[in-house]
mmCIF file of the N, C-alpha and C atoms, coordinates in Angstrom:
data_MODEL
# 
_entry.id   MODEL 
# 
loop_
_atom_site.group_PDB 
_atom_site.id 
_atom_site.type_symbol 
_atom_site.label_atom_id 
_atom_site.label_alt_id 
_atom_site.label_comp_id 
_atom_site.label_asym_id 
_atom_site.label_entity_id 
_atom_site.label_seq_id 
_atom_site.pdbx_PDB_ins_code 
_atom_site.Cartn_x 
_atom_site.Cartn_y 
_atom_site.Cartn_z 
_atom_site.occupancy 
_atom_site.B_iso_or_equiv 
_atom_site.pdbx_formal_charge 
_atom_site.auth_seq_id 
_atom_site.auth_comp_id 
_atom_site.auth_asym_id 
_atom_site.auth_atom_id 
_atom_site.pdbx_PDB_model_num 
ATOM 1   N N  . LEU A 1 1  ? 128.577 94.789  -19.169 1.00 0.00 ? 1  LEU A N  1 
ATOM 2   C CA . LEU A 1 1  ? 129.251 94.175  -20.163 1.00 0.00 ? 1  LEU A CA 1 
ATOM 3   C C  . LEU A 1 1  ? 129.275 92.908  -20.488 1.00 0.00 ? 1  LEU A C  1 
ATOM 4   N N  . TYR A 1 2  ? 129.027 91.926  -19.196 1.00 0.00 ? 2  TYR A N  1 
ATOM 5   C CA . TYR A 1 2  ? 128.869 90.686  -19.322 1.00 0.00 ? 2  TYR A CA 1 
ATOM 6   C C  . TYR A 1 2  ? 127.685 90.349  -19.628 1.00 0.00 ? 2  TYR A C  1 
ATOM 7   N N  . ALA A 1 3  ? 126.677 90.895  -19.284 1.00 0.00 ? 3  ALA A N  1 
ATOM 8   C CA . ALA A 1 3  ? 125.126 90.646  -19.539 1.00 0.00 ? 3  ALA A CA 1 
ATOM 9   C C  . ALA A 1 3  ? 124.666 90.967  -21.053 1.00 0.00 ? 3  ALA A C  1 
ATOM 10  N N  . THR A 1 4  ? 125.427 91.864  -21.265 1.00 0.00 ? 4  THR A N  1 
ATOM 11  C CA . THR A 1 4  ? 125.175 92.186  -22.910 1.00 0.00 ? 4  THR A CA 1 
ATOM 12  C C  . THR A 1 4  ? 125.812 91.172  -23.651 1.00 0.00 ? 4  THR A C  1 
ATOM 13  N N  . ALA A 1 5  ? 127.249 90.584  -23.250 1.00 0.00 ? 5  ALA A N  1 
ATOM 14  C CA . ALA A 1 5  ? 127.855 89.738  -23.924 1.00 0.00 ? 5  ALA A CA 1 
ATOM 15  C C  . ALA A 1 5  ? 127.169 88.362  -24.006 1.00 0.00 ? 5  ALA A C  1 
ATOM 16  N N  . ALA A 1 6  ? 126.303 88.097  -22.729 1.00 0.00 ? 6  ALA A N  1 
ATOM 17  C CA . ALA A 1 6  ? 125.733 86.749  -22.922 1.00 0.00 ? 6  ALA A CA 1 
ATOM 18  C C  . ALA A 1 6  ? 124.406 86.830  -23.889 1.00 0.00 ? 6  ALA A C  1 
ATOM 19  N N  . VAL A 1 7  ? 123.496 87.718  -23.568 1.00 0.00 ? 7  VAL A N  1 
ATOM 20  C CA . VAL A 1 7  ? 122.694 88.165  -24.414 1.00 0.00 ? 7  VAL A CA 1 
ATOM 21  C C  . VAL A 1 7  ? 122.700 87.781  -25.892 1.00 0.00 ? 7  VAL A C  1 
ATOM 22  N N  . LEU A 1 8  ? 123.854 88.692  -26.197 1.00 0.00 ? 8  LEU A N  1 
ATOM 23  C CA . LEU A 1 8  ? 124.286 88.718  -27.877 1.00 0.00 ? 8  LEU A CA 1 
ATOM 24  C C  . LEU A 1 8  ? 124.571 87.172  -28.301 1.00 0.00 ? 8  LEU A C  1 
ATOM 25  N N  . GLU A 1 9  ? 125.155 86.553  -27.130 1.00 0.00 ? 9  GLU A N  1 
ATOM 26  C CA . GLU A 1 9  ? 125.664 85.230  -27.693 1.00 0.00 ? 9  GLU A CA 1 
ATOM 27  C C  . GLU A 1 9  ? 124.352 83.966  -27.335 1.00 0.00 ? 9  GLU A C  1 
ATOM 28  N N  . GLY A 1 10 ? 123.037 84.724  -27.119 1.00 0.00 ? 10 GLY A N  1 
ATOM 29  C CA . GLY A 1 10 ? 121.962 83.897  -26.716 1.00 0.00 ? 10 GLY A CA 1 
ATOM 30  C C  . GLY A 1 10 ? 121.681 83.098  -25.714 1.00 0.00 ? 10 GLY A C  1 
ATOM 31  N N  . CYS A 1 11 ? 122.585 83.711  -24.680 1.00 0.00 ? 11 CYS A N  1 
ATOM 32  C CA . CYS A 1 11 ? 122.584 82.892  -23.422 1.00 0.00 ? 11 CYS A CA 1 
ATOM 33  C C  . CYS A 1 11 ? 121.841 83.712  -22.358 1.00 0.00 ? 11 CYS A C  1 
ATOM 34  N N  . SER A 1 12 ? 121.306 83.137  -21.272 1.00 0.00 ? 12 SER A N  1 
ATOM 35  C CA . SER A 1 12 ? 120.513 83.771  -20.408 1.00 0.00 ? 12 SER A CA 1 
ATOM 36  C C  . SER A 1 12 ? 121.446 84.270  -19.280 1.00 0.00 ? 12 SER A C  1 
ATOM 37  N N  . PHE A 1 13 ? 121.088 85.543  -18.703 1.00 0.00 ? 13 PHE A N  1 
ATOM 38  C CA . PHE A 1 13 ? 122.152 85.959  -17.363 1.00 0.00 ? 13 PHE A CA 1 
ATOM 39  C C  . PHE A 1 13 ? 121.662 86.415  -16.344 1.00 0.00 ? 13 PHE A C  1 
ATOM 40  N N  . VAL A 1 14 ? 122.253 85.586  -15.344 1.00 0.00 ? 14 VAL A N  1 
ATOM 41  C CA . VAL A 1 14 ? 121.576 85.799  -13.976 1.00 0.00 ? 14 VAL A CA 1 
ATOM 42  C C  . VAL A 1 14 ? 122.553 86.592  -13.137 1.00 0.00 ? 14 VAL A C  1 
ATOM 43  N N  . ASN A 1 15 ? 121.927 87.887  -12.397 1.00 0.00 ? 15 ASN A N  1 
ATOM 44  C CA . ASN A 1 15 ? 122.918 88.510  -11.447 1.00 0.00 ? 15 ASN A CA 1 
ATOM 45  C C  . ASN A 1 15 ? 122.701 88.165  -10.256 1.00 0.00 ? 15 ASN A C  1 
ATOM 46  N N  . GLY A 1 16 ? 123.494 87.536  -9.385  1.00 0.00 ? 16 GLY A N  1 
ATOM 47  C CA . GLY A 1 16 ? 123.227 87.269  -7.938  1.00 0.00 ? 16 GLY A CA 1 
ATOM 48  C C  . GLY A 1 16 ? 123.884 88.585  -7.237  1.00 0.00 ? 16 GLY A C  1 
ATOM 49  N N  . GLY A 1 17 ? 124.660 89.828  -7.744  1.00 0.00 ? 17 GLY A N  1 
ATOM 50  C CA . GLY A 1 17 ? 125.067 90.406  -6.942  1.00 0.00 ? 17 GLY A CA 1 
ATOM 51  C C  . GLY A 1 17 ? 124.088 91.839  -6.548  1.00 0.00 ? 17 GLY A C  1 
ATOM 52  N N  . SER A 1 18 ? 124.904 92.300  -6.026  1.00 0.00 ? 18 SER A N  1 
ATOM 53  C CA . SER A 1 18 ? 123.706 94.002  -5.452  1.00 0.00 ? 18 SER A CA 1 
ATOM 54  C C  . SER A 1 18 ? 123.772 94.980  -6.291  1.00 0.00 ? 18 SER A C  1 
ATOM 55  N N  . GLN A 1 19 ? 124.550 94.835  -7.270  1.00 0.00 ? 19 GLN A N  1 
ATOM 56  C CA . GLN A 1 19 ? 124.562 95.806  -8.531  1.00 0.00 ? 19 GLN A CA 1 
ATOM 57  C C  . GLN A 1 19 ? 123.724 95.695  -9.497  1.00 0.00 ? 19 GLN A C  1 
ATOM 58  N N  . ASN A 1 20 ? 122.947 96.847  -9.589  1.00 0.00 ? 20 ASN A N  1 
ATOM 59  C CA . ASN A 1 20 ? 121.734 96.627  -10.763 1.00 0.00 ? 20 ASN A CA 1 
ATOM 60  C C  . ASN A 1 20 ? 122.181 96.842  -12.132 1.00 0.00 ? 20 ASN A C  1 
ATOM 61  N N  . THR A 1 21 ? 122.208 95.681  -12.683 1.00 0.00 ? 21 THR A N  1 
ATOM 62  C CA . THR A 1 21 ? 122.867 95.336  -14.027 1.00 0.00 ? 21 THR A CA 1 
ATOM 63  C C  . THR A 1 21 ? 121.403 95.236  -15.180 1.00 0.00 ? 21 THR A C  1 
ATOM 64  N N  . LEU A 1 22 ? 120.246 94.785  -14.499 1.00 0.00 ? 22 LEU A N  1 
ATOM 65  C CA . LEU A 1 22 ? 119.247 95.090  -15.415 1.00 0.00 ? 22 LEU A CA 1 
ATOM 66  C C  . LEU A 1 22 ? 118.460 96.354  -15.954 1.00 0.00 ? 22 LEU A C  1 
ATOM 67  N N  . GLN A 1 23 ? 119.272 96.831  -16.814 1.00 0.00 ? 23 GLN A N  1 
ATOM 68  C CA . GLN A 1 23 ? 118.600 98.186  -17.062 1.00 0.00 ? 23 GLN A CA 1 
ATOM 69  C C  . GLN A 1 23 ? 117.929 97.951  -18.668 1.00 0.00 ? 23 GLN A C  1 
ATOM 70  N N  . PRO A 1 24 ? 116.938 99.013  -18.817 1.00 0.00 ? 24 PRO A N  1 
ATOM 71  C CA . PRO A 1 24 ? 115.877 98.915  -19.755 1.00 0.00 ? 24 PRO A CA 1 
ATOM 72  C C  . PRO A 1 24 ? 116.537 98.493  -21.004 1.00 0.00 ? 24 PRO A C  1 
ATOM 73  N N  . GLY A 1 25 ? 117.755 98.825  -21.509 1.00 0.00 ? 25 GLY A N  1 
ATOM 74  C CA . GLY A 1 25 ? 118.327 98.700  -23.048 1.00 0.00 ? 25 GLY A CA 1 
ATOM 75  C C  . GLY A 1 25 ? 118.515 97.099  -22.762 1.00 0.00 ? 25 GLY A C  1 
ATOM 76  N N  . LEU A 1 26 ? 119.190 96.645  -21.729 1.00 0.00 ? 26 LEU A N  1 
ATOM 77  C CA . LEU A 1 26 ? 119.585 95.279  -21.588 1.00 0.00 ? 26 LEU A CA 1 
ATOM 78  C C  . LEU A 1 26 ? 118.201 94.274  -21.776 1.00 0.00 ? 26 LEU A C  1 
ATOM 79  N N  . ILE A 1 27 ? 117.058 94.739  -21.155 1.00 0.00 ? 27 ILE A N  1 
ATOM 80  C CA . ILE A 1 27 ? 116.099 94.171  -21.430 1.00 0.00 ? 27 ILE A CA 1 
ATOM 81  C C  . ILE A 1 27 ? 115.217 94.080  -22.711 1.00 0.00 ? 27 ILE A C  1 
ATOM 82  N N  . GLU A 1 28 ? 115.649 95.064  -23.300 1.00 0.00 ? 28 GLU A N  1 
ATOM 83  C CA . GLU A 1 28 ? 114.803 95.323  -24.590 1.00 0.00 ? 28 GLU A CA 1 
ATOM 84  C C  . GLU A 1 28 ? 115.735 94.417  -25.560 1.00 0.00 ? 28 GLU A C  1 
ATOM 85  N N  . LEU A 1 29 ? 117.107 94.269  -25.771 1.00 0.00 ? 29 LEU A N  1 
ATOM 86  C CA . LEU A 1 29 ? 117.981 93.724  -26.306 1.00 0.00 ? 29 LEU A CA 1 
ATOM 87  C C  . LEU A 1 29 ? 117.366 92.280  -25.872 1.00 0.00 ? 29 LEU A C  1 
ATOM 88  N N  . ALA A 1 30 ? 117.233 91.651  -24.842 1.00 0.00 ? 30 ALA A N  1 
ATOM 89  C CA . ALA A 1 30 ? 116.946 90.161  -24.515 1.00 0.00 ? 30 ALA A CA 1 
ATOM 90  C C  . ALA A 1 30 ? 115.639 89.896  -25.243 1.00 0.00 ? 30 ALA A C  1 
ATOM 91  N N  . SER A 1 31 ? 114.754 90.735  -25.126 1.00 0.00 ? 31 SER A N  1 
ATOM 92  C CA . SER A 1 31 ? 113.256 90.584  -25.741 1.00 0.00 ? 31 SER A CA 1 
ATOM 93  C C  . SER A 1 31 ? 113.451 90.378  -27.382 1.00 0.00 ? 31 SER A C  1 
ATOM 94  N N  . ARG A 1 32 ? 114.415 91.144  -28.042 1.00 0.00 ? 32 ARG A N  1 
ATOM 95  C CA . ARG A 1 32 ? 114.606 90.865  -29.464 1.00 0.00 ? 32 ARG A CA 1 
ATOM 96  C C  . ARG A 1 32 ? 115.430 89.966  -29.751 1.00 0.00 ? 32 ARG A C  1 
ATOM 97  N N  . GLN A 1 33 ? 115.919 88.981  -29.116 1.00 0.00 ? 33 GLN A N  1 
ATOM 98  C CA . GLN A 1 33 ? 116.461 87.765  -29.809 1.00 0.00 ? 33 GLN A CA 1 
ATOM 99  C C  . GLN A 1 33 ? 115.768 86.752  -30.115 1.00 0.00 ? 33 GLN A C  1 
ATOM 100 N N  . ALA A 1 34 ? 115.945 86.251  -31.027 1.00 0.00 ? 34 ALA A N  1 
ATOM 101 C CA . ALA A 1 34 ? 115.652 84.840  -32.349 1.00 0.00 ? 34 ALA A CA 1 
ATOM 102 C C  . ALA A 1 34 ? 115.129 83.835  -30.925 1.00 0.00 ? 34 ALA A C  1 
ATOM 103 N N  . THR A 1 35 ? 116.343 83.591  -30.192 1.00 0.00 ? 35 THR A N  1 
ATOM 104 C CA . THR A 1 35 ? 116.250 82.460  -29.232 1.00 0.00 ? 35 THR A CA 1 
ATOM 105 C C  . THR A 1 35 ? 115.828 83.373  -28.024 1.00 0.00 ? 35 THR A C  1 
ATOM 106 N N  . PRO A 1 36 ? 114.829 82.729  -27.365 1.00 0.00 ? 36 PRO A N  1 
ATOM 107 C CA . PRO A 1 36 ? 114.172 83.477  -25.946 1.00 0.00 ? 36 PRO A CA 1 
ATOM 108 C C  . PRO A 1 36 ? 115.775 83.311  -24.719 1.00 0.00 ? 36 PRO A C  1 
ATOM 109 N N  . VAL A 1 37 ? 115.998 84.608  -24.225 1.00 0.00 ? 37 VAL A N  1 
ATOM 110 C CA . VAL A 1 37 ? 117.081 84.341  -23.398 1.00 0.00 ? 37 VAL A CA 1 
ATOM 111 C C  . VAL A 1 37 ? 116.504 85.096  -22.006 1.00 0.00 ? 37 VAL A C  1 
ATOM 112 N N  . TYR A 1 38 ? 116.839 85.153  -20.761 1.00 0.00 ? 38 TYR A N  1 
ATOM 113 C CA . TYR A 1 38 ? 116.311 85.849  -19.663 1.00 0.00 ? 38 TYR A CA 1 
ATOM 114 C C  . TYR A 1 38 ? 117.521 86.433  -19.178 1.00 0.00 ? 38 TYR A C  1 
ATOM 115 N N  . VAL A 1 39 ? 117.072 87.766  -18.537 1.00 0.00 ? 39 VAL A N  1 
ATOM 116 C CA . VAL A 1 39 ? 117.841 88.523  -17.673 1.00 0.00 ? 39 VAL A CA 1 
ATOM 117 C C  . VAL A 1 39 ? 117.296 88.587  -16.238 1.00 0.00 ? 39 VAL A C  1 
ATOM 118 N N  . LEU A 1 40 ? 117.696 87.925  -15.244 1.00 0.00 ? 40 LEU A N  1 
ATOM 119 C CA . LEU A 1 40 ? 117.229 87.988  -13.815 1.00 0.00 ? 40 LEU A CA 1 
ATOM 120 C C  . LEU A 1 40 ? 118.005 88.401  -12.786 1.00 0.00 ? 40 LEU A C  1 
ATOM 121 N N  . GLY A 1 41 ? 117.449 88.963  -11.852 1.00 0.00 ? 41 GLY A N  1 
ATOM 122 C CA . GLY A 1 41 ? 117.879 89.182  -10.505 1.00 0.00 ? 41 GLY A CA 1 
ATOM 123 C C  . GLY A 1 41 ? 118.807 90.244  -10.349 1.00 0.00 ? 41 GLY A C  1 
ATOM 124 N N  . THR A 1 42 ? 118.590 91.021  -9.200  1.00 0.00 ? 42 THR A N  1 
ATOM 125 C CA . THR A 1 42 ? 119.730 92.196  -8.803  1.00 0.00 ? 42 THR A CA 1 
ATOM 126 C C  . THR A 1 42 ? 120.511 91.654  -7.504  1.00 0.00 ? 42 THR A C  1 
ATOM 127 N N  . ASP A 1 43 ? 119.517 90.914  -6.840  1.00 0.00 ? 43 ASP A N  1 
ATOM 128 C CA . ASP A 1 43 ? 120.328 90.404  -5.466  1.00 0.00 ? 43 ASP A CA 1 
ATOM 129 C C  . ASP A 1 43 ? 119.654 89.366  -5.141  1.00 0.00 ? 43 ASP A C  1 
ATOM 130 N N  . PHE A 1 44 ? 120.464 88.348  -4.835  1.00 0.00 ? 44 PHE A N  1 
ATOM 131 C CA . PHE A 1 44 ? 119.858 87.053  -4.436  1.00 0.00 ? 44 PHE A CA 1 
ATOM 132 C C  . PHE A 1 44 ? 119.295 87.281  -2.809  1.00 0.00 ? 44 PHE A C  1 
ATOM 133 N N  . LYS A 1 45 ? 119.688 88.244  -2.019  1.00 0.00 ? 45 LYS A N  1 
ATOM 134 C CA . LYS A 1 45 ? 119.275 88.596  -0.631  1.00 0.00 ? 45 LYS A CA 1 
ATOM 135 C C  . LYS A 1 45 ? 119.009 87.652  0.108   1.00 0.00 ? 45 LYS A C  1 
ATOM 136 N N  . ALA A 1 46 ? 120.182 86.981  0.881   1.00 0.00 ? 46 ALA A N  1 
ATOM 137 C CA . ALA A 1 46 ? 120.095 86.023  1.648   1.00 0.00 ? 46 ALA A CA 1 
ATOM 138 C C  . ALA A 1 46 ? 120.704 86.322  2.897   1.00 0.00 ? 46 ALA A C  1 
ATOM 139 N N  . GLY A 1 47 ? 120.221 85.834  4.099   1.00 0.00 ? 47 GLY A N  1 
ATOM 140 C CA . GLY A 1 47 ? 120.613 85.985  5.209   1.00 0.00 ? 47 GLY A CA 1 
ATOM 141 C C  . GLY A 1 47 ? 120.508 87.428  5.930   1.00 0.00 ? 47 GLY A C  1 
ATOM 142 N N  . GLN A 1 48 ? 121.386 88.483  6.198   1.00 0.00 ? 48 GLN A N  1 
ATOM 143 C CA . GLN A 1 48 ? 121.506 89.769  6.765   1.00 0.00 ? 48 GLN A CA 1 
ATOM 144 C C  . GLN A 1 48 ? 120.559 90.854  5.767   1.00 0.00 ? 48 GLN A C  1 
ATOM 145 N N  . THR A 1 49 ? 120.845 90.647  4.520   1.00 0.00 ? 49 THR A N  1 
ATOM 146 C CA . THR A 1 49 ? 120.293 91.496  3.521   1.00 0.00 ? 49 THR A CA 1 
ATOM 147 C C  . THR A 1 49 ? 118.746 91.388  3.619   1.00 0.00 ? 49 THR A C  1 
ATOM 148 N N  . LYS A 1 50 ? 118.258 90.021  3.745   1.00 0.00 ? 50 LYS A N  1 
ATOM 149 C CA . LYS A 1 50 ? 116.993 89.772  3.617   1.00 0.00 ? 50 LYS A CA 1 
ATOM 150 C C  . LYS A 1 50 ? 116.184 90.148  5.090   1.00 0.00 ? 50 LYS A C  1 
ATOM 151 N N  . ALA A 1 51 ? 116.836 89.853  6.036   1.00 0.00 ? 51 ALA A N  1 
ATOM 152 C CA . ALA A 1 51 ? 116.432 90.209  7.454   1.00 0.00 ? 51 ALA A CA 1 
ATOM 153 C C  . ALA A 1 51 ? 116.258 91.900  7.430   1.00 0.00 ? 51 ALA A C  1 
ATOM 154 N N  . LYS A 1 52 ? 117.173 92.573  6.871   1.00 0.00 ? 52 LYS A N  1 
ATOM 155 C CA . LYS A 1 52 ? 117.043 94.173  6.791   1.00 0.00 ? 52 LYS A CA 1 
ATOM 156 C C  . LYS A 1 52 ? 116.104 94.516  6.050   1.00 0.00 ? 52 LYS A C  1 
ATOM 157 N N  . THR A 1 53 ? 115.526 93.803  4.780   1.00 0.00 ? 53 THR A N  1 
ATOM 158 C CA . THR A 1 53 ? 114.312 94.347  3.941   1.00 0.00 ? 53 THR A CA 1 
ATOM 159 C C  . THR A 1 53 ? 113.427 93.779  4.390   1.00 0.00 ? 53 THR A C  1 
ATOM 160 N N  . ALA A 1 54 ? 113.109 92.990  5.216   1.00 0.00 ? 54 ALA A N  1 
ATOM 161 C CA . ALA A 1 54 ? 112.013 92.433  5.988   1.00 0.00 ? 54 ALA A CA 1 
ATOM 162 C C  . ALA A 1 54 ? 111.563 93.509  6.956   1.00 0.00 ? 54 ALA A C  1 
ATOM 163 N N  . LEU A 1 55 ? 112.850 93.780  7.766   1.00 0.00 ? 55 LEU A N  1 
ATOM 164 C CA . LEU A 1 55 ? 112.636 94.665  8.963   1.00 0.00 ? 55 LEU A CA 1 
ATOM 165 C C  . LEU A 1 55 ? 112.168 96.065  8.448   1.00 0.00 ? 55 LEU A C  1 
ATOM 166 N N  . VAL A 1 56 ? 112.699 96.551  7.467   1.00 0.00 ? 56 VAL A N  1 
ATOM 167 C CA . VAL A 1 56 ? 112.379 97.939  6.883   1.00 0.00 ? 56 VAL A CA 1 
ATOM 168 C C  . VAL A 1 56 ? 111.023 97.925  6.540   1.00 0.00 ? 56 VAL A C  1 
ATOM 169 N N  . GLU A 1 57 ? 110.518 96.882  5.901   1.00 0.00 ? 57 GLU A N  1 
ATOM 170 C CA . GLU A 1 57 ? 108.921 96.647  5.234   1.00 0.00 ? 57 GLU A CA 1 
ATOM 171 C C  . GLU A 1 57 ? 108.258 97.007  6.412   1.00 0.00 ? 57 GLU A C  1 
ATOM 172 N N  . TYR A 1 58 ? 108.330 96.078  7.569   1.00 0.00 ? 58 TYR A N  1 
ATOM 173 C CA . TYR A 1 58 ? 107.795 96.132  8.722   1.00 0.00 ? 58 TYR A CA 1 
ATOM 174 C C  . TYR A 1 58 ? 107.305 97.559  9.476   1.00 0.00 ? 58 TYR A C  1 
ATOM 175 N N  . LEU A 1 59 ? 108.510 98.200  9.504   1.00 0.00 ? 59 LEU A N  1 
ATOM 176 C CA . LEU A 1 59 ? 108.590 99.427  9.974   1.00 0.00 ? 59 LEU A CA 1 
ATOM 177 C C  . LEU A 1 59 ? 107.893 100.435 9.276   1.00 0.00 ? 59 LEU A C  1 
ATOM 178 N N  . ARG A 1 60 ? 107.992 100.135 7.971   1.00 0.00 ? 60 ARG A N  1 
ATOM 179 C CA . ARG A 1 60 ? 107.162 101.111 6.873   1.00 0.00 ? 60 ARG A CA 1 
ATOM 180 C C  . ARG A 1 60 ? 105.585 100.686 7.317   1.00 0.00 ? 60 ARG A C  1 
ATOM 181 N N  . ALA A 1 61 ? 105.112 99.794  7.154   1.00 0.00 ? 61 ALA A N  1 
ATOM 182 C CA . ALA A 1 61 ? 103.810 99.151  7.333   1.00 0.00 ? 61 ALA A CA 1 
ATOM 183 C C  . ALA A 1 61 ? 103.291 99.725  8.685   1.00 0.00 ? 61 ALA A C  1 
ATOM 184 N N  . LEU A 1 62 ? 104.234 100.100 9.856   1.00 0.00 ? 62 LEU A N  1 
ATOM 185 C CA . LEU A 1 62 ? 103.609 100.801 10.833  1.00 0.00 ? 62 LEU A CA 1 
ATOM 186 C C  . LEU A 1 62 ? 103.694 102.350 10.890  1.00 0.00 ? 62 LEU A C  1 
ATOM 187 N N  . GLY A 1 63 ? 103.933 102.855 9.808   1.00 0.00 ? 63 GLY A N  1 
ATOM 188 C CA . GLY A 1 63 ? 104.017 104.189 9.561   1.00 0.00 ? 63 GLY A CA 1 
ATOM 189 C C  . GLY A 1 63 ? 105.341 104.940 9.943   1.00 0.00 ? 63 GLY A C  1 
ATOM 190 N N  . LEU A 1 64 ? 106.340 104.093 10.302  1.00 0.00 ? 64 LEU A N  1 
ATOM 191 C CA . LEU A 1 64 ? 107.657 104.492 10.575  1.00 0.00 ? 64 LEU A CA 1 
ATOM 192 C C  . LEU A 1 64 ? 108.398 104.733 9.207   1.00 0.00 ? 64 LEU A C  1 
ATOM 193 N N  . ARG A 1 65 ? 109.437 105.804 9.205   1.00 0.00 ? 65 ARG A N  1 
ATOM 194 C CA . ARG A 1 65 ? 109.862 105.925 8.104   1.00 0.00 ? 65 ARG A CA 1 
ATOM 195 C C  . ARG A 1 65 ? 111.784 105.826 8.339   1.00 0.00 ? 65 ARG A C  1 
ATOM 196 N N  . PRO A 1 66 ? 112.135 104.851 8.336   1.00 0.00 ? 66 PRO A N  1 
ATOM 197 C CA . PRO A 1 66 ? 113.627 104.606 8.576   1.00 0.00 ? 66 PRO A CA 1 
ATOM 198 C C  . PRO A 1 66 ? 114.550 105.465 7.342   1.00 0.00 ? 66 PRO A C  1 
ATOM 199 N N  . THR A 1 67 ? 115.873 105.920 7.839   1.00 0.00 ? 67 THR A N  1 
ATOM 200 C CA . THR A 1 67 ? 116.363 106.858 6.893   1.00 0.00 ? 67 THR A CA 1 
ATOM 201 C C  . THR A 1 67 ? 117.738 106.130 6.611   1.00 0.00 ? 67 THR A C  1 
ATOM 202 N N  . THR A 1 68 ? 117.756 105.294 7.594   1.00 0.00 ? 68 THR A N  1 
ATOM 203 C CA . THR A 1 68 ? 119.330 104.757 7.486   1.00 0.00 ? 68 THR A CA 1 
ATOM 204 C C  . THR A 1 68 ? 119.332 103.327 7.768   1.00 0.00 ? 68 THR A C  1 
ATOM 205 N N  . VAL A 1 69 ? 119.711 102.433 7.212   1.00 0.00 ? 69 VAL A N  1 
ATOM 206 C CA . VAL A 1 69 ? 119.965 100.719 7.811   1.00 0.00 ? 69 VAL A CA 1 
ATOM 207 C C  . VAL A 1 69 ? 121.661 100.545 7.973   1.00 0.00 ? 69 VAL A C  1 
ATOM 208 N N  . ALA A 1 70 ? 122.240 100.283 8.650   1.00 0.00 ? 70 ALA A N  1 
ATOM 209 C CA . ALA A 1 70 ? 123.936 100.224 8.757   1.00 0.00 ? 70 ALA A CA 1 
ATOM 210 C C  . ALA A 1 70 ? 123.927 98.759  9.373   1.00 0.00 ? 70 ALA A C  1 
ATOM 211 N N  . SER A 1 71 ? 125.047 98.215  9.084   1.00 0.00 ? 71 SER A N  1 
ATOM 212 C CA . SER A 1 71 ? 125.613 96.824  9.227   1.00 0.00 ? 71 SER A CA 1 
ATOM 213 C C  . SER A 1 71 ? 126.929 96.770  9.340   1.00 0.00 ? 71 SER A C  1 
ATOM 214 N N  . TYR A 1 72 ? 127.295 95.747  10.002  1.00 0.00 ? 72 TYR A N  1 
ATOM 215 C CA . TYR A 1 72 ? 128.931 95.341  10.201  1.00 0.00 ? 72 TYR A CA 1 
ATOM 216 C C  . TYR A 1 72 ? 129.040 94.068  9.597   1.00 0.00 ? 72 TYR A C  1 
ATOM 217 N N  . ASN A 1 73 ? 130.044 93.933  8.593   1.00 0.00 ? 73 ASN A N  1 
ATOM 218 C CA . ASN A 1 73 ? 130.194 92.680  8.038   1.00 0.00 ? 73 ASN A CA 1 
ATOM 219 C C  . ASN A 1 73 ? 131.654 92.115  8.739   1.00 0.00 ? 73 ASN A C  1 
ATOM 220 N N  . HIS A 1 74 ? 131.450 91.132  9.759   1.00 0.00 ? 74 HIS A N  1 
ATOM 221 C CA . HIS A 1 74 ? 132.595 90.963  10.495  1.00 0.00 ? 74 HIS A CA 1 
ATOM 222 C C  . HIS A 1 74 ? 133.697 90.019  10.180  1.00 0.00 ? 74 HIS A C  1 
ATOM 223 N N  . LEU A 1 75 ? 133.197 89.555  8.746   1.00 0.00 ? 75 LEU A N  1 
ATOM 224 C CA . LEU A 1 75 ? 133.956 88.535  8.102   1.00 0.00 ? 75 LEU A CA 1 
ATOM 225 C C  . LEU A 1 75 ? 135.074 89.177  7.009   1.00 0.00 ? 75 LEU A C  1 
ATOM 226 N N  . GLY A 1 76 ? 134.553 90.766  6.990   1.00 0.00 ? 76 GLY A N  1 
ATOM 227 C CA . GLY A 1 76 ? 135.479 91.503  6.025   1.00 0.00 ? 76 GLY A CA 1 
ATOM 228 C C  . GLY A 1 76 ? 135.011 91.077  4.451   1.00 0.00 ? 76 GLY A C  1 
ATOM 229 N N  . ASN A 1 77 ? 135.985 91.638  3.694   1.00 0.00 ? 77 ASN A N  1 
ATOM 230 C CA . ASN A 1 77 ? 135.491 91.313  2.217   1.00 0.00 ? 77 ASN A CA 1 
ATOM 231 C C  . ASN A 1 77 ? 135.865 90.257  1.484   1.00 0.00 ? 77 ASN A C  1 
ATOM 232 N N  . ASN A 1 78 ? 136.353 89.422  2.530   1.00 0.00 ? 78 ASN A N  1 
ATOM 233 C CA . ASN A 1 78 ? 136.729 87.712  1.951   1.00 0.00 ? 78 ASN A CA 1 
ATOM 234 C C  . ASN A 1 78 ? 135.843 86.707  2.509   1.00 0.00 ? 78 ASN A C  1 
ATOM 235 N N  . ASP A 1 79 ? 135.096 87.098  2.750   1.00 0.00 ? 79 ASP A N  1 
ATOM 236 C CA . ASP A 1 79 ? 134.148 85.944  3.339   1.00 0.00 ? 79 ASP A CA 1 
ATOM 237 C C  . ASP A 1 79 ? 134.000 84.510  3.292   1.00 0.00 ? 79 ASP A C  1 
ATOM 238 N N  . MET A 1 80 ? 134.359 84.172  1.916   1.00 0.00 ? 80 MET A N  1 
ATOM 239 C CA . MET A 1 80 ? 134.537 82.922  1.597   1.00 0.00 ? 80 MET A CA 1 
ATOM 240 C C  . MET A 1 80 ? 135.985 82.310  2.182   1.00 0.00 ? 80 MET A C  1 
ATOM 241 N N  . ARG A 1 81 ? 136.767 83.091  1.941   1.00 0.00 ? 81 ARG A N  1 
ATOM 242 C CA . ARG A 1 81 ? 138.310 82.763  2.326   1.00 0.00 ? 81 ARG A CA 1 
ATOM 243 C C  . ARG A 1 81 ? 138.410 82.593  3.698   1.00 0.00 ? 81 ARG A C  1 
ATOM 244 N N  . ASN A 1 82 ? 137.770 83.561  4.312   1.00 0.00 ? 82 ASN A N  1 
ATOM 245 C CA . ASN A 1 82 ? 137.759 83.432  5.902   1.00 0.00 ? 82 ASN A CA 1 
ATOM 246 C C  . ASN A 1 82 ? 136.887 82.174  6.259   1.00 0.00 ? 82 ASN A C  1 
ATOM 247 N N  . LEU A 1 83 ? 135.713 81.639  5.561   1.00 0.00 ? 83 LEU A N  1 
ATOM 248 C CA . LEU A 1 83 ? 135.083 80.406  6.173   1.00 0.00 ? 83 LEU A CA 1 
ATOM 249 C C  . LEU A 1 83 ? 136.035 79.389  6.044   1.00 0.00 ? 83 LEU A C  1 
# 
């Protein structure tokens, strides 16, 4: 909803969360705007997420097929408040 509203107002939208907001309809809507707007990102992948992604790609290159990657967030769901 926010991404669509941004594009309709002529603003670019950058998504840093892990949810996938870049749907084909949104990209098409952005491409039809008179003023160029950008819709970018689905996850900034920093820290643990980036390390897990790199490790899984390495294992796949070795011919292995990981089926599950799990982790534990020791700071809970309030990361910034805890810090």
